[in-house]
All heavy atoms as an XYZ file, in Angstrom:
1008
protein
N     105.354     95.727     85.652
C     103.914     95.670     85.830
C     103.540     96.214     87.215
O     102.500     96.923     87.305
C     103.389     94.269     85.652
N     104.308     95.906     88.211
C     103.978     96.350     89.588
C     103.977     97.843     89.711
O     103.328     98.411     90.542
C     104.970     95.742     90.548
N     104.699     98.553     88.787
C     104.741    100.016     88.811
C     103.950    100.633     87.686
O     104.156    101.804     87.333
C     106.187    100.458     88.792
C     106.949    100.118     90.059
C     108.290    100.732     90.096
N     109.217     99.758     89.495
C     110.446    100.051     89.126
N     110.930    101.262     89.221
N     111.222     99.125     88.595
N     103.126     99.851     87.053
C     102.217    100.370     85.989
C     102.833    100.405     84.585
O     102.269    101.053     83.714
N     103.916     99.735     84.399
C     104.607     99.742     83.097
C     103.985     98.810     82.103
O     103.016     98.102     82.343
N     104.541     98.869     80.859
C     104.081     98.018     79.803
C     105.247     97.299     79.170
O     106.338     97.832     79.196
C     103.456     98.925     78.677
C     102.085     99.412     78.921
S     100.824     98.080     78.702
C     100.985     97.662     76.979
N     104.951     96.146     78.608
C     105.969     95.417     77.862
C     105.356     95.175     76.491
O     104.258     94.645     76.352
C     106.253     94.058     78.506
C     107.397     93.308     77.894
C     108.234     92.595     78.962
C     106.862     92.316     76.870
N     106.061     95.608     75.443
C     105.564     95.462     74.064
C     106.350     94.364     73.357
O     107.544     94.287     73.456
N     105.644     93.485     72.689
C     106.229     92.350     71.984
C     106.639     92.802     70.573
O     105.776     93.158     69.739
C     105.285     91.143     71.898
C     105.044     90.588     73.248
C     103.951     90.966     74.017
C     105.918     89.633     73.749
C     103.755     90.443     75.253
C     105.712     89.110     75.041
C     104.645     89.505     75.778
N     107.905     92.733     70.292
C     108.443     93.133     69.012
C     108.125     92.096     67.946
O     108.143     90.906     68.211
C     109.943     93.315     69.118
O     110.525     93.482     67.846
N     107.913     92.536     66.726
C     107.718     91.639     65.569
C     108.884     91.718     64.624
O     108.854     91.157     63.516
C     106.428     91.968     64.886
C     105.181     91.794     65.706
C     103.960     92.446     65.101
C     104.932     90.316     65.964
N     109.936     92.349     65.048
C     111.183     92.433     64.188
C     111.818     91.111     64.206
O     112.132     90.574     65.309
C     112.051     93.542     64.746
C     113.302     93.832     63.950
C     113.223     94.280     62.647
C     114.581     93.595     64.448
C     114.317     94.542     61.879
C     115.704     93.863     63.731
C     115.593     94.326     62.472
O     116.696     94.589     61.721
N     112.134     90.447     63.066
C     112.638     89.139     63.030
C     113.885     88.860     63.936
O     113.986     87.783     64.506
C     112.951     88.878     61.566
C     111.947     89.757     60.867
C     111.795     90.963     61.707
N     114.802     89.797     64.003
C     115.959     89.565     64.840
C     115.618     89.518     66.326
O     116.431     89.070     67.146
C     117.040     90.626     64.640
C     117.721     90.529     63.314
N     118.207     89.359     62.821
C     118.073     91.500     62.399
C     118.816     89.563     61.649
N     118.689     90.861     61.358
N     114.422     89.874     66.693
C     113.970     89.832     68.099
C     113.177     88.567     68.371
O     112.734     88.354     69.487
C     113.113     91.024     68.453
C     113.809     92.325     68.335
N     113.162     93.536     68.275
C     115.138     92.648     68.232
C     114.031     94.500     68.160
N     115.217     94.014     68.115
N     112.862     87.736     67.367
C     112.011     86.585     67.538
C     112.783     85.292     67.598
O     113.785     85.146     66.890
C     111.016     86.493     66.327
C     110.076     87.666     66.155
C     109.343     87.557     64.817
C     109.129     87.806     67.293
N     112.271     84.362     68.406
C     112.875     83.024     68.419
C     112.721     82.406     67.025
O     111.598     82.370     66.515
C     112.155     82.190     69.488
N     113.810     82.062     66.425
C     113.744     81.510     65.089
C     113.831     82.537     63.988
O     113.779     82.237     62.814
N     113.909     83.855     64.390
C     114.032     84.893     63.412
C     112.899     84.898     62.466
O     111.728     84.842     62.825
N     113.190     85.037     61.174
C     112.154     85.116     60.129
C     111.310     83.825     60.055
O     110.188     83.848     59.559
C     112.798     85.353     58.737
O     113.510     86.577     58.760
N     111.817     82.751     60.620
C     111.100     81.471     60.621
C     110.276     81.264     61.862
O     109.630     80.217     62.052
C     112.120     80.294     60.499
C     112.828     80.289     59.162
O     112.202     80.682     58.145
O     114.011     79.919     59.162
N     110.181     82.257     62.699
C     109.320     82.202     63.903
C     107.888     81.887     63.487
O     107.378     82.518     62.530
C     109.380     83.516     64.707
S     108.331     83.531     66.160
N     107.289     81.005     64.159
C     105.855     80.668     63.822
C     104.913     81.527     64.711
O     105.293     82.020     65.749
C     105.537     79.217     64.136
O     105.692     78.942     65.504
C     106.491     78.275     63.354
N     103.712     81.698     64.249
C     102.716     82.408     64.989
C     102.478     81.669     66.298
O     102.289     82.318     67.330
C     101.404     82.489     64.216
C     100.215     83.206     64.875
C     100.572     84.619     65.312
C      99.028     83.215     63.968
N     102.495     80.346     66.280
C     102.322     79.555     67.500
C     103.417     79.811     68.515
O     103.159     79.946     69.719
C     102.254     78.087     67.149
C     101.026     77.686     66.346
C     101.094     78.091     64.901
O     102.187     78.337     64.363
O      99.983     78.218     64.291
N     104.644     79.942     68.076
C     105.769     80.249     68.990
C     105.600     81.664     69.527
O     105.880     81.902     70.752
C     107.097     80.146     68.194
O     108.180     80.586     68.976
N     105.208     82.583     68.699
C     105.036     83.987     69.148
C     103.913     84.052     70.182
O     104.091     84.666     71.279
C     104.719     84.894     67.955
C     104.505     86.328     68.320
C     105.567     87.150     68.588
C     103.221     86.864     68.444
C     105.353     88.489     68.937
C     103.005     88.172     68.796
C     104.101     88.995     69.051
N     102.778     83.416     69.965
C     101.681     83.520     70.882
C     101.988     82.726     72.180
O     101.524     83.120     73.249
C     100.341     83.032     70.274
O     100.494     81.663     69.853
C      99.951     83.913     69.136
N     102.817     81.671     72.109
C     103.245     80.971     73.311
C     104.103     81.884     74.187
O     103.993     81.895     75.427
C     104.048     79.706     72.944
N     104.998     82.709     73.548
C     105.764     83.678     74.312
C     104.875     84.675     74.968
O     105.097     84.993     76.158
C     106.766     84.362     73.352
C     107.578     85.444     74.036
S     108.641     86.330     72.901
C     107.542     87.069     71.725
N     103.886     85.193     74.254
C     102.962     86.175     74.831
C     102.243     85.554     76.010
O     102.100     86.157     77.085
C     101.973     86.671     73.769
C     100.890     87.567     74.386
C     102.694     87.457     72.672
N     101.774     84.303     75.875
C     101.057     83.649     76.953
C     101.939     83.440     78.171
O     101.502     83.609     79.304
C     100.471     82.304     76.479
N     103.181     83.039     77.946
C     104.121     82.869     79.075
C     104.362     84.140     79.850
O     104.411     84.161     81.105
N     104.533     85.270     79.139
C     104.685     86.553     79.823
C     103.382     86.956     80.503
O     103.404     87.494     81.642
C     105.213     87.617     78.855
C     105.218     89.022     79.503
C     106.584     87.260     78.330
N     102.281     86.721     79.895
C     100.974     87.051     80.534
C     100.830     86.263     81.843
O     100.320     86.825     82.844
C      99.829     86.764     79.567
N     101.250     85.048     81.868
C     101.185     84.234     83.083
C     102.051     84.861     84.194
O     101.767     84.793     85.381
C     101.659     82.813     82.829
C     100.618     82.008     82.051
O      99.459     82.414     81.993
O     100.987     80.927     81.544
N     103.200     85.484     83.801
C     104.130     86.032     84.775
C     103.706     87.416     85.289
O     103.840     87.693     86.445
C     105.516     86.133     84.161
C     106.214     84.794     84.089
C     107.694     84.950     83.703
N     108.019     83.850     82.793
C     108.105     83.912     81.493
N     108.002     85.025     80.865
N     108.362     82.837     80.787
N     103.232     88.319     84.375
C     103.028     89.697     84.790
C     101.566     90.159     84.607
O     101.272     91.281     85.002
C     103.983     90.671     84.097
C     103.701     90.826     82.604
C     105.424     90.303     84.346
C     104.462     91.970     81.933
N     100.756     89.317     84.022
C      99.370     89.691     83.820
C      99.109     90.287     82.439
O      99.933     90.939     81.856
N      97.899     90.077     81.994
C      97.487     90.512     80.654
C      97.428     92.000     80.580
O      97.606     92.594     79.543
C      96.157     89.854     80.240
C      95.577     90.465     78.965
C      96.297     88.358     80.092
N      97.161     92.662     81.680
C      96.948     94.133     81.686
C      98.172     94.966     81.460
O      98.076     96.194     81.363
N      99.364     94.350     81.285
C     100.598     95.125     81.125
C     101.386     94.715     79.920
O     102.591     94.917     79.823
C     101.467     94.989     82.369
C     100.765     95.600     83.589
N     100.776     96.970     83.783
C     100.061     95.056     84.552
C     100.063     97.200     84.893
N      99.615     96.026     85.369
N     100.736     94.069     78.953
C     101.440     93.634     77.733
C     100.666     94.115     76.503
O      99.478     94.384     76.561
C     101.632     92.100     77.676
C     100.245     91.378     77.696
C     102.457     91.627     78.838
C     100.366     89.868     77.521
N     101.416     94.276     75.449
C     100.812     94.730     74.168
C     101.742     94.385     73.012
O     102.905     94.038     73.169
N     101.190     94.566     71.821
C     101.994     94.385     70.611
C     102.775     95.655     70.399
O     102.243     96.732     70.297
C     101.078     94.077     69.389
C     100.232     92.828     69.659
C     101.900     93.945     68.143
C     100.984     91.556     69.953
N     104.098     95.508     70.351
C     105.010     96.639     70.027
C     105.681     96.323     68.762
O     106.763     95.755     68.730
N     105.027     96.586     67.642
C     105.321     95.930     66.395
C     106.741     96.158     65.793
O     107.152     95.348     64.968
C     104.333     96.397     65.342
O     104.579     97.748     64.968
N     107.432     97.239     66.197
C     108.711     97.532     65.515
C     108.547     97.461     63.977
O     109.343     96.870     63.273
C     109.826     96.580     65.960
C     110.297     96.936     67.365
O     111.087     97.893     67.515
O     109.820     96.280     68.279
N     107.467     97.959     63.507
C     107.088     97.910     62.109
C     107.771     99.006     61.328
O     107.442    100.218     61.554
C     105.617     97.945     61.930
C     105.065     97.836     60.516
C     105.506     96.500     59.862
C     103.549     97.893     60.582
N     108.741     98.730     60.524
C     109.434     99.708     59.713
C     109.005     99.504     58.243
O     109.787     99.092     57.392
C     110.936     99.596     59.835
S     111.572     99.933     61.492
N     107.746     99.732     57.968
C     107.187     99.457     56.665
C     107.671    100.460     55.636
O     107.671    101.659     55.904
C     105.694     99.462     56.764
C     104.986     98.872     55.584
C     103.503     98.652     55.893
O     103.156     98.317     57.034
N     102.694     98.854     54.881
N     108.096     99.999     54.519
C     108.526    100.828     53.347
C     109.739    101.713     53.651
O     109.887    102.751     53.076
C     107.342    101.655     52.842
C     106.227    100.834     52.375
O     106.410     99.784     51.788
N     105.022    101.234     52.629
N     110.601    101.259     54.614
C     111.823    101.988     54.904
C     112.963    101.379     54.128
O     112.979    100.192     53.874
C     112.116    101.924     56.393
C     111.110    102.545     57.312
C     111.099    104.071     57.138
O     112.145    104.688     57.041
N     109.928    104.648     57.022
N     113.936    102.187     53.682
C     115.060    101.647     52.964
C     115.984    100.855     53.888
O     115.982    101.077     55.129
C     115.769    102.872     52.401
C     115.407    103.956     53.367
C     114.018    103.647     53.851
N     116.755     99.932     53.347
C     117.700     99.131     54.165
C     118.693    100.021     54.906
O     119.246     99.593     55.916
C     118.401     98.135     53.296
C     117.510     96.986     52.878
O     116.493     96.728     53.571
O     117.800     96.333     51.860
N     118.961    101.206     54.400
C     119.914    102.117     55.079
C     119.484    102.419     56.477
O     120.319    102.741     57.328
C     120.102    103.414     54.264
O     118.838    104.096     54.168
N     118.165    102.268     56.795
C     117.685    102.524     58.168
C     118.285    101.495     59.117
O     118.620    101.808     60.209
C     116.137    102.476     58.180
C     115.602    102.503     59.615
C     115.584    103.649     57.416
N     118.437    100.220     58.660
C     119.033     99.197     59.491
C     120.479     99.533     59.843
O     120.904     99.427     60.981
C     118.941     97.788     58.810
C     119.644     96.772     59.676
C     117.509     97.434     58.528
N     121.233     99.996     58.873
C     122.618    100.400     59.125
C     122.643    101.583     60.113
O     123.433    101.588     61.051
C     123.329    100.769     57.858
C     124.813    100.954     58.070
C     125.612    101.050     56.770
O     125.119    100.570     55.754
O     126.718    101.615     56.823
N     121.745    102.518     59.936
C     121.655    103.660     60.887
C     121.329    103.147     62.301
O     121.966    103.578     63.281
C     120.587    104.636     60.414
C     120.318    105.718     61.409
C     121.048    106.878     61.581
C     119.274    105.762     62.364
N     120.506    107.652     62.590
C     119.430    106.981     63.096
C     118.234    104.904     62.720
C     118.577    107.347     64.119
C     117.367    105.266     63.733
C     117.557    106.462     64.423
N     120.439    102.164     62.433
C     120.051    101.681     63.742
C     121.263    100.958     64.376
O     121.423    100.983     65.599
C     118.908    100.695     63.656
C     117.574    101.386     63.396
S     116.147    100.320     63.505
C     116.319     99.229     62.126
N     122.107    100.349     63.580
C     123.283     99.614     64.123
C     124.456    100.523     64.456
O     125.433    100.080     64.978
C     123.725     98.565     63.097
C     122.733     97.454     62.969
C     123.308     96.379     62.118
N     122.324     95.364     61.829
C     122.513     94.334     61.078
N     123.679     94.174     60.487
N     121.555     93.476     60.850
N     124.315    101.807     64.182
C     125.427    102.768     64.500
C     125.183    103.436     65.847
O     125.794    104.455     66.103
C     125.583    103.811     63.427
C     126.360    103.223     62.268
O     127.260    102.400     62.468
N     126.078    103.673     61.049
N     124.459    102.819     66.677
C     124.264    103.344     68.059
C     125.555    103.128     68.858
O     126.542    102.594     68.387
N     125.514    103.560     70.105
C     126.676    103.483     70.957
C     127.246    102.046     71.050
O     128.435    101.849     71.061
C     126.301    103.954     72.360
C     127.330    104.806     73.011
C     126.804    105.375     74.279
N     126.864    104.425     75.304
C     126.354    104.540     76.515
N     125.651    105.638     76.811
N     126.456    103.644     77.410
N     126.372    101.096     71.068
C     126.782     99.703     71.248
C     127.413     99.081     69.994
O     127.959     98.014     70.076
C     125.628     98.849     71.760
C     124.395     98.952     70.977
C     123.453     99.960     71.055
C     123.951     98.075     69.961
N     122.414     99.739     70.165
C     122.699     98.563     69.456
C     124.462     96.885     69.398
C     121.993     97.940     68.461
C     123.723     96.288     68.403
C     122.493     96.828     67.931
N     127.273     99.751     68.802
C     127.877     99.173     67.607
C     128.784    100.156     66.882
O     129.051     99.981     65.721
C     126.771     98.739     66.623
O     125.979     99.845     66.281
C     125.908     97.614     67.221
N     129.156    101.219     67.545
C     129.930    102.271     66.881
C     131.090    101.644     66.066
O     131.878    100.905     66.610
C     130.499    103.239     67.954
C     130.953    104.577     67.356
C     129.742    105.378     66.923
C     130.192    106.766     66.553
N     129.113    107.486     65.957
N     131.159    101.996     64.837
C     132.244    101.553     63.962
C     132.076    100.130     63.447
O     132.907     99.703     62.627
N     131.059     99.445     63.827
C     130.840     98.081     63.352
C     129.676     98.098     62.344
O     128.680     98.755     62.540
C     130.490     97.141     64.484
C     131.566     96.996     65.510
C     131.103     96.068     66.653
O     129.895     95.833     66.790
N     132.022     95.658     67.447
N     129.846     97.381     61.269
C     128.763     97.235     60.337
C     128.119     95.855     60.398
O     127.072     95.593     59.887
C     129.237     97.504     58.868
O     130.299     96.582     58.575
C     129.681     98.923     58.755
N     128.801     94.876     61.043
C     128.283     93.548     61.175
C     128.447     93.118     62.621
O     129.560     92.912     63.118
C     129.031     92.610     60.218
C     128.397     91.221     60.267
O     127.744     90.839     61.213
N     128.637     90.481     59.213
N     127.352     92.965     63.309
C     127.390     92.555     64.714
C     126.817     91.155     64.857
O     126.193     90.845     65.844
C     126.652     93.555     65.618
C     125.216     93.743     65.118
C     127.364     94.892     65.675
C     124.322     94.559     66.088
N     127.049     90.335     63.851
C     126.525     88.968     63.880
C     125.127     88.788     63.381
O     124.563     87.756     63.514
N     124.575     89.840     62.805
C     123.197     89.779     62.343
C     123.142     89.775     60.814
O     122.068     89.846     60.248
C     122.416     91.002     62.844
C     122.270     91.085     64.355
C     121.580     92.407     64.746
C     121.503     89.908     64.925
N     124.268     89.639     60.181
C     124.289     89.619     58.712
C     124.362     90.994     58.149
O     124.608     91.979     58.853
N     124.168     91.076     56.815
C     124.231     92.340     56.133
C     123.165     93.271     56.712
O     122.102     92.860     57.125
C     123.950     92.084     54.655
C     124.174     93.291     53.766
C     123.989     92.994     52.310
C     124.150     94.223     51.526
N     123.521     94.176     50.230
N     123.439     94.577     56.697
C     122.549     95.586     57.265
C     121.349     95.789     56.294
O     121.284     96.803     55.615
C     123.294     96.852     57.557
N     120.454     94.855     56.305
C     119.211     94.952     55.532
C     118.069     94.483     56.396
O     118.290     93.792     57.391
C     119.257     94.109     54.216
C     120.329     94.600     53.245
C     119.431     92.632     54.542
N     116.906     94.852     56.053
C     115.714     94.372     56.828
C     115.583     92.859     56.496
O     115.494     92.500     55.327
C     114.453     95.074     56.426
C     114.320     96.442     57.062
C     114.543     97.609     56.348
C     113.965     96.543     58.438
C     114.432     98.848     56.957
C     113.895     97.793     59.041
C     114.155     98.911     58.297
N     115.513     92.031     57.506
C     115.346     90.612     57.266
C     113.946     90.319     56.831
O     113.037     91.135     57.072
C     115.601     89.984     58.662
C     115.268     91.051     59.640
C     115.628     92.355     58.945
N     113.721     89.222     56.150
C     112.379     88.835     55.733
C     111.475     88.699     57.024
O     111.924     88.209     58.052
C     112.502     87.481     55.049
C     113.951     87.349     54.768
C     114.713     88.219     55.736
N     110.266     89.135     56.882
C     109.305     89.007     58.018
C     108.769     87.581     58.060
O     108.753     86.901     57.061
C     108.185     89.992     57.828
C     108.598     91.423     57.827
C     107.363     92.316     57.846
N     107.634     93.688     57.440
C     108.338     94.535     58.167
N     108.860     94.195     59.344
N     108.559     95.771     57.770
N     108.307     87.159     59.262
C     107.662     85.881     59.324
C     106.453     85.868     58.401
O     105.790     86.885     58.146
C     107.179     85.771     60.780
C     108.016     86.757     61.507
C     108.330     87.822     60.539
N     106.084     84.702     57.867
C     105.018     84.593     56.864
C     103.656     85.091     57.435
O     102.800     85.522     56.714
C     104.874     83.173     56.317
C     104.483     82.183     57.360
C     104.370     80.745     56.774
O     105.236     80.395     55.984
O     103.418     80.085     57.179
N     103.493     85.030     58.759
C     102.226     85.423     59.353
C     102.179     86.877     59.699
O     101.155     87.406     60.152
C     102.012     84.579     60.607
C     103.136     84.534     61.604
C     104.173     83.643     61.564
C     103.416     85.435     62.631
N     105.081     83.924     62.535
C     104.594     85.004     63.223
C     102.782     86.566     63.136
C     105.208     85.665     64.341
C     103.346     87.219     64.208
C     104.531     86.786     64.803
N     103.280     87.627     59.475
C     103.241     89.070     59.699
C     104.124     89.782     58.691
O     105.219     90.126     58.917
C     103.735     89.449     61.120
C     103.440     90.908     61.404
C     102.170     91.335     61.708
C     104.445     91.851     61.383
C     101.881     92.661     61.947
C     104.188     93.193     61.650
C     102.906     93.594     61.880
N     103.555     90.011     57.516
C     104.254     90.667     56.423
C     104.237     92.168     56.603
O     105.148     92.880     56.279
C     103.641     90.288     55.073
C     103.752     88.797     54.722
C     102.732     88.409     53.725
N     101.412     88.614     54.354
C     100.253     88.621     53.640
N     100.250     88.404     52.350
N      99.105     88.812     54.278
N     103.068     92.657     57.109
C     102.914     94.104     57.344
C     101.620     94.337     58.159
O     101.078     93.358     58.661
C     102.874     94.921     55.996
C     101.787     94.490     55.058
O     100.665     94.128     55.533
O     102.016     94.502     53.845
N     101.230     95.606     58.316
C     100.081     95.898     59.225
C      98.765     95.213     58.801
O      97.898     95.114     59.626
C      99.907     97.425     59.314
C      99.779     98.078     57.986
O     100.604     97.890     57.100
N      98.777     98.884     57.815
N      98.656     94.744     57.575
C      97.446     94.061     57.188
C      97.273     92.707     57.903
O      96.196     92.112     57.864
C      97.430     93.835     55.678
C      97.354     95.159     54.888
C      97.540     94.971     53.426
N      98.956     94.553     53.241
C      99.488     94.292     52.048
N      98.755     94.397     50.966
N     100.743     93.964     51.984
N      98.365     92.233     58.516
C      98.305     90.882     59.164
C      98.031     90.938     60.644
O      98.076     89.898     61.320
C      99.631     90.137     58.888
C      99.710     89.692     57.466
O      98.691     89.431     56.808
O     100.822     89.535     56.954
N      97.682     92.104     61.174
C      97.287     92.119     62.629
C      96.117     91.162     62.897
O      96.088     90.570     63.974
C      96.929     93.546     63.048
C      98.142     94.343     63.404
C      98.615     95.372     62.536
C      98.890     94.130     64.562
C      99.721     96.065     62.845
C     100.018     94.858     64.862
C     100.427     95.826     64.012
O     101.561     96.552     64.302
N      95.163     90.978     61.995
C      94.109     90.001     62.274
C      94.633     88.591     62.505
O      94.036     87.784     63.230
C      93.206     90.064     61.039
C      93.374     91.482     60.534
C      94.837     91.738     60.760
N      95.749     88.242     61.834
C      96.347     86.916     62.087
C      96.884     86.793     63.548
O      96.758     85.741     64.138
C      97.487     86.622     61.098
C      97.045     86.551     59.619
C      98.288     86.308     58.760
C      96.070     85.311     59.471
N      97.450     87.876     64.077
C      97.912     87.861     65.444
C      96.698     87.714     66.357
O      96.739     86.918     67.299
C      98.736     89.100     65.781
C      99.989     89.156     64.941
C      99.052     89.162     67.272
C     100.774     90.474     65.071
N      95.640     88.460     66.071
C      94.418     88.368     66.885
C      93.905     86.909     66.928
O      93.623     86.339     67.953
C      93.347     89.295     66.318
C      91.983     89.112     66.962
C      91.010     90.125     66.434
N      91.177     91.415     67.090
C      90.817     91.682     68.315
N      90.322     90.752     69.091
N      91.015     92.875     68.829
N      93.849     86.309     65.723
C      93.343     84.947     65.642
C      94.279     83.965     66.383
O      93.836     83.036     67.029
C      93.215     84.530     64.179
N      95.575     84.187     66.269
C      96.526     83.357     66.962
C      96.402     83.451     68.499
O      96.553     82.431     69.212
N      96.198     84.666     68.965
C      95.996     84.803     70.465
C      94.709     84.162     70.919
O      94.674     83.549     71.989
C      95.984     86.325     70.793
C      97.354     87.015     70.614
C      97.194     88.549     70.705
C      98.408     86.511     71.613
N      93.632     84.262     70.123
C      92.406     83.593     70.483
C      92.570     82.057     70.472
O      92.118     81.392     71.367
C      91.297     83.987     69.484
C      90.746     85.444     69.643
C      89.915     85.802     68.415
C      89.991     85.609     70.907
N      93.309     81.573     69.476
C      93.557     80.126     69.368
C      94.422     79.685     70.537
O      94.343     78.521     71.011
C      94.252     79.757     68.040
N      95.282     80.533     71.065
C      96.162     80.216     72.183
C      95.337     80.099     73.498
O      95.774     79.498     74.451
C      97.224     81.309     72.324
C      98.142     81.247     73.486
C      99.028     80.032     73.577
N      99.830     79.792     72.349
C     100.512     78.665     72.144
N     100.519     77.722     73.079
N     101.191     78.518     71.061
N      94.120     80.683     73.531
C      93.288     80.537     74.698
C      92.946     81.835     75.371
O      92.266     81.834     76.415
N      93.431     82.965     74.859
C      93.080     84.255     75.437
C      91.593     84.539     75.080
O      91.117     84.139     74.033
C      93.961     85.389     74.835
C      95.343     85.362     75.312
C      96.351     84.820     74.562
C      95.694     85.915     76.552
C      97.679     84.850     74.973
C      97.004     85.934     76.962
C      98.006     85.422     76.216
N      90.924     85.231     76.009
C      89.534     85.629     75.721
C      89.560     86.796     74.752
O      90.585     87.434     74.538
C      88.831     86.049     77.024
O      89.386     87.278     77.476
N      88.386     87.059     74.168
C      88.292     88.189     73.246
C      88.631     89.495     73.973
O      89.355     90.375     73.389
C      86.892     88.292     72.635
N      88.215     89.665     75.210
C      88.551     90.886     75.963
C      90.064     90.970     76.223
O      90.625     92.096     76.125
C      87.799     90.897     77.306
N      90.680     89.865     76.556
C      92.168     89.887     76.726
C      92.890     90.224     75.458
O      93.867     91.001     75.441
C      92.643     88.564     77.268
C      92.175     88.229     78.688
C      92.450     86.828     79.123
O      92.404     85.924     78.275
O      92.705     86.660     80.347
N      92.416     89.691     74.350
C      93.048     90.009     73.046
C      92.873     91.479     72.732
O      93.830     92.110     72.236
C      92.500     89.108     71.917
C      92.996     89.556     70.539
C      92.855     87.635     72.186
N      91.721     92.003     72.996
C      91.511     93.466     72.795
C      92.564     94.263     73.600
O      93.115     95.241     73.127
C      90.143     93.860     73.227
C      89.074     93.436     72.251
O      89.411     93.048     71.115
O      87.876     93.460     72.615
N      92.796     93.847     74.834
C      93.793     94.487     75.689
C      95.176     94.417     75.043
O      95.871     95.424     74.914
C      93.883     93.842     77.052
C      92.722     94.149     77.992
C      92.910     93.451     79.298
O      92.481     92.326     79.455
N      93.589     94.070     80.229
N      95.578     93.234     74.631
C      96.907     93.013     74.057
C      97.089     93.754     72.756
O      98.139     94.305     72.472
C      97.175     91.493     73.915
C      97.226     90.832     75.271
C      98.479     91.264     73.158
C      97.151     89.285     75.198
N      96.061     93.787     71.944
C      96.126     94.404     70.605
C      96.095     95.936     70.639
O      96.329     96.522     69.622
C      95.007     93.834     69.709
C      95.080     92.368     69.414
S      96.559     91.843     68.562
C      96.410     92.635     66.969
N      95.826     96.509     71.783
C      95.876     97.987     71.787
C      95.254     98.684     73.000
O      95.680     99.763     73.332
N      94.295     98.056     73.636
C      93.655     98.729     74.751
C      94.624     99.023     75.896
O      94.565    100.051     76.515
C      92.484     97.829     75.258
C      91.764     98.327     76.482
C      91.167     99.731     76.358
N      90.230     99.840     75.259
C      89.708    100.985     74.893
N      89.930    102.114     75.572
N      88.897    101.077     73.848
N      95.539     98.067     76.180
C      96.548     98.318     77.220
C      97.417     99.519     76.914
O      97.731    100.311     77.799
C      97.396     97.068     77.454
C      96.657     96.003     78.157
O      95.662     96.225     78.828
N      97.173     94.765     77.995
N      97.827     99.668     75.661
C      98.638    100.825     75.250
C      97.855    102.097     75.442
O      98.349    103.091     75.950
C      99.132    100.708     73.824
C     100.253     99.787     73.662
C     100.262     98.638     72.879
C     101.592     99.889     74.200
N     101.497     98.034     72.974
C     102.345     98.770     73.752
C     102.196    100.811     75.043
C     103.668     98.561     74.137
C     103.524    100.582     75.402
C     104.244     99.487     74.968
N      96.582    102.057     75.022
C      95.716    103.273     75.201
C      95.647    103.681     76.658
O      95.847    104.861     77.041
C      94.317    102.994     74.593
C      93.405    104.161     74.827
C      93.398    105.216     73.938
C      92.583    104.216     75.979
C      92.549    106.336     74.127
C      91.734    105.282     76.156
C      91.729    106.314     75.268
O      90.933    107.401     75.473
N      95.370    102.692     77.552
C      95.255    102.969     78.974
C      96.575    103.501     79.544
O      96.566    104.419     80.353
C      94.783    101.754     79.709
C      93.371    101.344     79.355
O      92.576    102.157     78.880
N      93.058    100.086     79.600
N      97.656    102.874     79.128
C      99.014    103.300     79.580
C      99.289    104.744     79.236
O      99.702    105.542     80.033
C     100.068    102.361     79.047
C     101.449    102.788     79.375
C     101.998    102.633     80.674
C     102.226    103.371     78.343
C     103.298    103.059     80.919
C     103.536    103.802     78.623
C     104.071    103.644     79.936
N      99.051    105.059     77.972
C      99.301    106.415     77.511
C      98.384    107.430     78.158
O      98.770    108.540     78.507
C      99.269    106.543     75.971
C     100.483    106.054     75.296
C     100.550    104.806     74.676
C     101.643    106.788     75.317
C     101.699    104.324     74.077
C     102.865    106.321     74.750
C     102.854    105.131     74.134
N      97.106    107.047     78.329
C      96.135    107.945     78.936
C      96.571    108.228     80.387
O      96.488    109.377     80.859
C      94.767    107.350     78.906
N      97.046    107.229     81.081
C      97.429    107.364     82.513
C      98.765    108.118     82.613
O      98.992    108.944     83.512
C      97.531    106.055     83.199
N      99.676    107.883     81.646
C     100.992    108.443     81.743
C     101.135    109.808     81.123
O     101.978    110.623     81.536
C     102.035    107.515     81.061
O     101.987    106.250     81.646
N     100.343    110.082     80.110
C     100.492    111.324     79.343
C      99.183    112.018     79.126
O      98.896    112.580     78.086
C     101.141    111.071     77.974
C     102.419    110.235     78.060
C     102.407    108.896     77.700
C     103.572    110.815     78.517
C     103.578    108.144     77.811
C     104.744    110.052     78.592
C     104.728    108.765     78.251
N      98.351    111.989     80.172
C      97.000    112.575     80.077
C      97.120    114.086     79.921
O      98.217    114.664     79.849
N      96.000    114.757     79.928
C      96.002    116.241     79.769
C      96.834    116.914     80.854
O      96.807    116.479     81.988
C      94.554    116.623     79.905
C      93.739    115.344     79.740
C      94.674    114.207     80.093
N      97.578    117.879     80.480
C      98.390    118.620     81.454
C      97.499    119.479     82.331
O      96.469    119.979     81.866
C      99.359    119.541     80.720
N      97.834    119.565     83.554
C      97.053    120.379     84.498
C      97.582    121.809     84.453
O      98.802    122.058     84.534
C      97.235    119.858     85.975
C      96.455    120.742     86.941
C      96.734    118.415     86.039
N      96.656    122.728     84.196
C      97.115    124.153     84.129
C      96.475    124.902     85.278
O      95.417    124.562     85.752
C      96.685    124.771     82.744
O      95.304    124.633     82.657
C      97.392    124.073     81.624
N      97.143    125.939     85.676
C      96.575    126.753     86.771
C      95.992    128.017     86.249
O      96.135    128.452     85.192
C      97.683    127.035     87.804
O      98.783    127.596     87.210
């Protein structure tokens, strides 16, 4: 945050406390804890949303340098895990918004977390190229 970076909160079950059983309350508590540490202006939803992708994508992701030759790295079969009940797909973003509001974030802060911060980050980092 001190250097203008962003931290995106993943919604991929293997990244969540409790995995597929992670609650919205647990997720928003994590967001609030990080906001307390680095500020609301440097966080956003980084959904890791692989909607309608075949399970073979998970196996492909696990064949990176850190898992070369392994098909099971303690995460079970190479399939997409069930999503938490509060985030089945992109239609459930309003539930995240409602959860953040219930957690005590203001509407303006929720707007930042839900996308405004990413917009500002990309605009500042990848704005129009200067030509001579």
